[in-house]
C-alpha positions as CSV (number, residue, x, y, z in Angstrom):
1,X,94.2,-98.0,0.0
2,X,92.0,-100.1,-2.3
3,X,94.2,-101.7,-5.0
4,X,91.9,-103.9,-7.1
5,X,88.2,-103.9,-7.9
6,X,86.7,-106.9,-9.7
7,X,83.2,-106.8,-11.3
8,X,81.3,-109.7,-12.8
9,X,77.9,-109.5,-14.4
10,X,76.9,-105.9,-13.8
11,X,75.2,-104.0,-16.6
12,X,77.7,-103.9,-19.6
13,X,80.5,-105.4,-17.6
14,X,80.8,-109.1,-18.0
15,X,84.1,-109.5,-16.1
16,X,86.8,-107.0,-15.3
17,X,89.7,-106.5,-13.0
18,X,90.6,-102.8,-12.4
19,X,94.0,-102.0,-10.7
20,X,93.5,-98.7,-8.9
21,X,96.0,-96.0,-7.8
22,X,95.4,-92.8,-5.8
23,X,94.0,-90.8,-8.7
24,X,92.1,-92.8,-11.4
25,X,90.8,-91.3,-14.7
26,X,88.4,-93.2,-16.9
27,X,87.9,-92.0,-20.5
28,X,85.8,-93.5,-23.3
29,X,82.9,-93.1,-25.6
30,X,79.4,-92.3,-24.3
31,X,77.8,-95.5,-23.3
32,X,81.0,-97.4,-23.0
33,X,80.5,-98.3,-19.4
34,X,82.5,-95.7,-17.4
35,X,79.7,-94.8,-15.1
36,X,78.9,-98.5,-14.7
37,X,82.3,-99.0,-13.1
38,X,81.7,-96.3,-10.6
39,X,78.2,-97.6,-9.8
40,X,79.4,-101.2,-9.3
41,X,81.7,-99.9,-6.6
42,X,78.7,-98.2,-5.0
43,X,76.9,-101.5,-4.9
44,X,80.0,-103.1,-3.3
45,X,80.0,-100.3,-0.7
46,X,76.4,-100.9,0.1
47,X,77.1,-104.6,0.5
48,X,80.0,-103.8,2.8
49,X,77.6,-101.8,5.0
50,X,75.2,-104.8,5.2
51,X,72.3,-104.1,2.9
52,X,71.7,-103.5,-0.8
53,X,68.4,-101.8,-1.5
54,X,67.3,-98.6,-3.2
55,X,67.9,-96.4,-0.1
56,X,71.5,-97.7,0.4
57,X,72.2,-97.2,-3.3
58,X,70.8,-93.7,-3.6
59,X,72.8,-92.6,-0.6
60,X,76.0,-93.6,-2.5
61,X,74.9,-92.0,-5.7
62,X,74.0,-95.1,-7.6
63,X,70.9,-95.0,-9.8
64,X,68.4,-97.6,-8.4
65,X,67.3,-100.2,-10.9
66,X,65.4,-103.5,-11.2
67,X,67.4,-106.7,-11.3
68,X,66.9,-107.2,-15.1
69,X,68.6,-103.8,-15.7
70,X,71.4,-104.4,-13.3
71,X,72.4,-107.9,-14.5
72,X,74.4,-108.3,-17.7
73,X,72.1,-109.5,-20.5
74,X,74.3,-110.0,-23.6
75,X,72.8,-111.5,-26.7
76,X,75.7,-114.0,-26.9
77,X,75.4,-115.2,-23.4
78,X,73.1,-116.4,-20.6
79,X,72.0,-113.8,-18.1
80,X,73.8,-114.6,-14.9
81,X,71.7,-115.2,-11.8
82,X,73.9,-113.0,-9.6
83,X,76.3,-110.1,-9.5
84,X,79.8,-110.8,-8.2
85,X,82.0,-107.9,-6.8
86,X,85.2,-107.7,-4.8
87,X,87.9,-105.4,-3.6
88,X,91.4,-106.0,-2.3
89,X,93.9,-103.7,-0.5
90,X,97.6,-103.2,0.1
91,X,98.1,-106.0,2.6
92,X,96.1,-108.7,0.7
93,X,92.9,-107.8,2.6
94,X,89.9,-108.8,0.5
95,X,86.1,-108.5,0.5
96,X,84.1,-110.5,-1.9
97,X,80.3,-110.7,-2.3
98,X,77.8,-112.4,-4.6
99,X,74.4,-110.7,-4.7
100,X,71.2,-112.4,-5.9
101,X,67.8,-111.0,-6.9
102,X,65.4,-113.2,-9.0
103,X,64.4,-111.7,-12.4
104,X,60.9,-113.1,-12.2
105,X,60.3,-112.2,-8.5
106,X,62.4,-109.1,-7.7
107,X,62.6,-108.0,-4.1
108,X,63.3,-104.6,-2.5
109,X,66.6,-105.8,-1.1
110,X,69.2,-108.0,-2.8
111,X,70.1,-111.3,-1.1
112,X,73.7,-112.2,-0.1
113,X,74.4,-115.5,-1.7
114,X,78.1,-115.7,-0.7
115,X,80.4,-113.3,1.3
116,X,84.1,-113.5,2.1
117,X,86.3,-111.2,4.2
118,X,90.0,-111.7,4.7
119,X,92.5,-109.5,6.6
120,X,95.6,-110.7,4.9
121,X,96.3,-113.3,7.6
122,X,93.0,-115.0,8.5
123,X,89.4,-115.3,7.3
124,X,86.9,-113.2,9.2
125,X,83.9,-114.3,7.1
126,X,83.6,-117.2,4.8
127,X,79.9,-117.4,4.1
128,X,79.0,-119.7,1.2
129,X,76.0,-121.6,-0.2
130,X,76.5,-124.6,2.1
131,X,77.5,-122.6,5.2
132,X,74.7,-121.9,7.7
133,X,74.0,-118.3,8.7
134,X,73.3,-117.1,12.2
135,X,69.8,-118.0,13.4
136,X,67.0,-115.8,12.1
137,X,69.5,-113.6,10.2
138,X,67.8,-112.7,6.9
139,X,69.7,-113.3,3.6
140,X,69.2,-109.6,2.8
141,X,71.7,-108.7,5.6
142,X,75.4,-109.0,5.1
143,X,77.4,-111.0,7.6
144,X,80.7,-109.2,7.2
145,X,79.3,-105.9,8.4
146,X,78.1,-107.6,11.6
147,X,81.4,-109.4,12.2
148,X,83.3,-106.2,11.9
149,X,81.8,-105.0,15.2
150,X,84.3,-107.3,17.0
151,X,87.4,-106.4,14.8
152,X,90.0,-103.9,15.8
153,X,89.8,-100.6,13.7
154,X,93.5,-101.0,12.8
155,X,92.9,-104.3,11.2
156,X,93.5,-104.0,7.4
157,X,90.1,-105.7,6.7
158,X,88.4,-103.1,8.9
159,X,90.0,-100.3,7.0
160,X,89.1,-101.8,3.7
161,X,85.5,-102.2,4.7
162,X,85.3,-98.6,6.2
163,X,86.6,-97.2,2.9
164,X,84.0,-99.2,0.9
165,X,81.2,-98.2,3.3
166,X,82.0,-94.5,3.0
167,X,82.3,-94.6,-0.8
168,X,80.1,-92.1,-2.7
169,X,79.6,-91.3,-6.4
170,X,79.2,-87.5,-6.8
171,X,77.5,-86.2,-9.9
172,X,77.5,-82.4,-9.7
173,X,74.9,-80.4,-11.7
174,X,74.7,-76.6,-12.2
175,X,71.3,-76.0,-10.7
176,X,72.3,-77.7,-7.4
177,X,75.7,-75.9,-7.4
178,X,73.9,-72.5,-7.8
179,X,71.6,-73.4,-4.9
180,X,68.5,-73.3,-7.1
181,X,67.3,-76.8,-6.3
182,X,67.6,-79.0,-3.2
183,X,70.2,-81.7,-3.3
184,X,68.4,-85.1,-3.3
185,X,71.3,-86.6,-1.2
186,X,72.8,-83.9,1.1
187,X,75.8,-86.0,2.2
188,X,78.8,-84.1,3.6
189,X,80.7,-82.2,2.6
190,X,79.0,-80.9,-0.6
191,X,76.0,-83.1,-1.3
192,X,76.1,-85.7,-4.1
193,X,74.9,-83.1,-6.6
194,X,76.6,-80.0,-5.1
195,X,73.7,-78.6,-3.2
196,X,75.8,-78.0,-0.1
197,X,78.6,-76.2,-1.9
198,X,78.4,-73.1,0.3
199,X,78.3,-75.1,3.5
200,X,81.2,-77.3,2.3
201,X,83.4,-74.3,1.4
202,X,82.7,-72.6,4.8
203,X,83.7,-75.9,6.6
204,X,86.8,-76.3,4.4
205,X,87.9,-72.7,5.1
206,X,87.4,-73.1,8.8
207,X,89.1,-76.4,9.1
208,X,91.9,-76.2,6.5
209,X,92.3,-73.0,4.5
210,X,92.6,-70.6,7.4
211,X,95.8,-72.3,8.4
212,X,97.1,-72.8,4.9
213,X,97.1,-69.7,2.7
214,X,98.9,-71.7,0.0
215,X,95.9,-74.1,-0.5
216,X,93.5,-71.2,-0.7
217,X,95.7,-69.5,-3.3
218,X,95.8,-72.8,-5.2
219,X,92.0,-72.8,-5.5
220,X,91.5,-69.1,-6.2
221,X,94.4,-69.2,-8.7
222,X,92.3,-71.5,-10.9
223,X,89.6,-68.9,-11.2
224,X,91.3,-65.9,-12.7
225,X,88.5,-63.3,-12.1
226,X,88.0,-64.0,-8.4
227,X,89.6,-61.8,-5.8
228,X,87.9,-63.5,-2.8
229,X,85.3,-66.0,-1.8
230,X,83.0,-65.7,1.2
231,X,79.9,-67.4,2.6
232,X,77.1,-65.3,3.9
233,X,73.7,-66.0,5.5
234,X,71.8,-63.4,3.6
235,X,72.2,-62.0,0.1
236,X,69.0,-60.1,-0.5
237,X,70.8,-57.2,-2.1
238,X,72.4,-59.6,-4.6
239,X,69.6,-61.9,-5.5
240,X,66.2,-61.3,-7.1
241,X,63.3,-62.2,-4.7
242,X,62.1,-64.8,-7.3
243,X,65.4,-66.8,-7.1
244,X,65.4,-69.8,-4.7
245,X,68.1,-69.6,-2.1
246,X,69.7,-71.9,0.5
247,X,70.5,-71.0,4.1
248,X,74.1,-70.3,3.2
249,X,75.1,-68.4,0.0
250,X,78.5,-68.2,-1.7
251,X,79.7,-64.7,-2.5
252,X,82.4,-64.0,-5.0
253,X,84.3,-60.7,-5.4
254,X,85.3,-59.9,-9.0
255,X,88.7,-58.2,-9.1
256,X,88.0,-56.5,-12.4
257,X,84.8,-54.7,-11.4
258,X,84.1,-51.5,-9.4
259,X,84.0,-52.0,-5.7
260,X,80.4,-50.8,-5.5
261,X,79.3,-53.5,-7.9
262,X,81.9,-56.3,-7.8
263,X,80.1,-59.0,-5.7
264,X,77.9,-61.7,-7.0
265,X,76.5,-65.0,-5.7
266,X,76.7,-68.6,-7.1
267,X,73.5,-67.8,-8.9
268,X,75.3,-65.3,-11.2
269,X,78.9,-66.6,-11.0
270,X,80.6,-68.5,-13.8
271,X,79.6,-72.2,-13.4
272,X,83.2,-73.2,-14.0
273,X,84.1,-71.6,-10.7
274,X,81.5,-73.7,-9.0
275,X,82.8,-76.9,-10.4
276,X,86.3,-76.0,-9.4
277,X,85.2,-75.4,-5.8
278,X,83.2,-78.6,-5.8
279,X,86.3,-80.7,-6.7
280,X,88.6,-78.8,-4.4
281,X,86.3,-79.4,-1.4
282,X,86.0,-83.1,-2.0
283,X,89.8,-83.5,-2.3
284,X,90.7,-81.4,0.7
285,X,87.8,-81.5,3.2
286,X,88.3,-83.7,6.3
287,X,84.6,-84.5,6.0
288,X,85.0,-86.1,2.5
289,X,85.0,-89.9,2.1
290,X,88.5,-91.4,1.8
291,X,87.3,-93.3,-1.3
292,X,85.0,-91.4,-3.7
293,X,84.2,-90.8,-7.4
294,X,83.1,-87.9,-9.5
295,X,81.2,-88.6,-12.7
296,X,81.9,-86.1,-15.5
297,X,84.3,-84.1,-13.5
298,X,85.1,-81.9,-16.5
299,X,81.7,-80.4,-16.9
300,X,81.7,-76.6,-17.8
301,X,85.5,-76.4,-17.8
302,X,87.7,-74.9,-20.4
303,X,90.3,-77.5,-21.6
304,X,93.2,-75.6,-20.1
305,X,91.3,-75.1,-16.8
306,X,90.5,-78.8,-16.8
307,X,94.2,-79.6,-17.2
308,X,95.3,-77.3,-14.4
309,X,92.6,-78.5,-12.1
310,X,93.6,-82.1,-12.5
311,X,97.3,-81.2,-11.9
312,X,96.2,-79.6,-8.6
313,X,94.0,-82.5,-7.7
314,X,96.9,-84.9,-8.1
315,X,98.9,-82.7,-5.7
316,X,96.1,-82.3,-3.2
317,X,95.5,-86.0,-2.9
318,X,99.2,-86.7,-2.6
319,X,99.6,-84.2,0.2
320,X,96.4,-85.3,2.0
321,X,97.0,-86.9,5.4
322,X,93.7,-88.7,4.8
323,X,95.3,-90.8,2.1
324,X,92.2,-90.1,0.0
325,X,91.6,-92.0,-3.2
326,X,89.6,-90.7,-6.1
327,X,88.1,-92.0,-9.4
328,X,86.5,-89.9,-12.1
329,X,85.2,-89.9,-15.6
330,X,85.7,-87.2,-18.2
331,X,85.2,-86.4,-21.9
332,X,87.3,-83.3,-22.2
333,X,90.7,-84.2,-23.8
334,X,92.4,-81.3,-21.9
335,X,92.0,-83.2,-18.6
336,X,94.6,-85.7,-19.7
337,X,97.3,-83.1,-19.9
338,X,97.0,-82.6,-16.2
339,X,97.8,-86.2,-15.4
340,X,101.3,-87.1,-14.4
341,X,101.5,-90.7,-15.6
342,X,105.1,-90.9,-14.5
343,X,103.6,-91.2,-11.0
344,X,102.4,-94.8,-10.7
345,X,99.6,-93.7,-8.3
346,X,98.1,-91.6,-11.1
347,X,96.3,-93.9,-13.5
348,X,94.5,-93.5,-16.8
349,X,92.0,-96.1,-18.0
350,X,90.4,-96.4,-21.4
351,X,86.9,-97.8,-21.5
352,X,85.6,-99.4,-24.7
353,X,83.0,-102.0,-25.7
354,X,84.2,-105.0,-27.7
355,X,82.5,-106.7,-30.6
356,X,80.1,-108.5,-28.2
357,X,79.2,-105.3,-26.4
358,X,81.2,-106.1,-23.2
359,X,82.8,-103.2,-21.4
360,X,86.6,-103.5,-21.5
361,X,88.7,-101.4,-19.1
362,X,92.4,-101.1,-20.0
363,X,95.1,-99.2,-18.1
364,X,97.2,-96.9,-20.3
365,X,100.8,-97.6,-19.3
366,X,103.6,-95.1,-19.9
367,X,105.5,-97.3,-22.3
368,X,108.6,-96.3,-24.2
369,X,106.5,-95.9,-27.3
370,X,104.0,-93.7,-25.5
371,X,106.8,-91.6,-24.0
372,X,108.2,-91.1,-27.5
373,X,104.8,-90.0,-28.9
374,X,104.2,-87.8,-25.9
375,X,107.4,-85.8,-26.7
376,X,105.7,-84.7,-29.9
377,X,102.1,-84.5,-28.8
378,X,100.3,-84.0,-25.5
379,X,98.1,-86.8,-24.2
380,X,95.0,-84.8,-25.2
381,X,96.1,-84.8,-28.8
382,X,97.1,-88.5,-28.8
383,X,93.6,-89.3,-27.6
384,X,92.0,-87.4,-30.4
385,X,94.4,-89.0,-32.9
386,X,93.2,-92.4,-31.8
387,X,96.5,-93.5,-30.2
388,X,94.9,-94.3,-26.9
389,X,91.6,-95.8,-28.0
390,X,88.4,-95.0,-26.1
391,X,86.9,-93.1,-29.1
392,X,83.3,-93.6,-30.3
393,X,82.7,-95.6,-33.5
394,X,80.7,-93.0,-35.4
């Protein structure tokens, strides 16, 4: 599991260490830098794979940008020439990289200025400014990804790099979830925007849910009007001919309606049900990355539903044999009431910008004072009262 992420000089983040658990929630004002944290990890994942260019970033859900928009550019400081990123795991395994792309002569791919990979016992890569690279190896190619080819898969450094390489930032949107638009990045299991929701659910049902009725009941129990969920290949009787449709279509059965007219597709269903399925598939599917993030997880969710969903997500990740690790951002206070902060692997972070505009990420610890306040008020209320920070200055 990845325990620490360090970011230097990326967008609004001047320098931050972020200690991660299994489930990590980031709250804060709009524009505070929550998404920047998730995107910085996407860049680190691309570097771990060996190349940082627009294609590699898009595949991980990172918005491509020119160097002058990626690098920190604070009025009180000099713009750094590079971005520095690192990750460390349970056994001390560490991957560090410094990426360079000149502001005046930007190139399609970022250059690797320095790179370091350590497995907890010995260095696998120590590539610095003065150290020669292999003959004819371009500076836009990472050395660590190449060296890993000769490293045992059980090596802690290999596991760290694999988790980083698989990382993806998912940003669901309603049109993609309904199957009305094509997902620009159709990565398994659901597509980065949710365009493969039907396919992802069918795969999850076949691989996991058919042998575990309890998990299926967990999911359906979050959507009170649903009696059953199926995936069909044709839905001509349920969809207007003018509605775009994917190859596979989700079909919901409404338990309150007459049997002759109680089925509807994702096009007509409550969007909240679609966001619940999206999160459940990512947490439970064997095809999901072991390390992933969801930006704005709480979209379209009632506060109580958001709270219940997060409570279930914490249990799903805890029970997963994949040892999956998740990060997410949210704005709905109800989400916080689903977080069990007594579990050290469930972590809440506030994201603010200080007087210089630097993004500051702070872990909310369950101190005696917070426990005392939490006896009188739920976390959602404490956030709105200003007791946790992470509120906009309006």
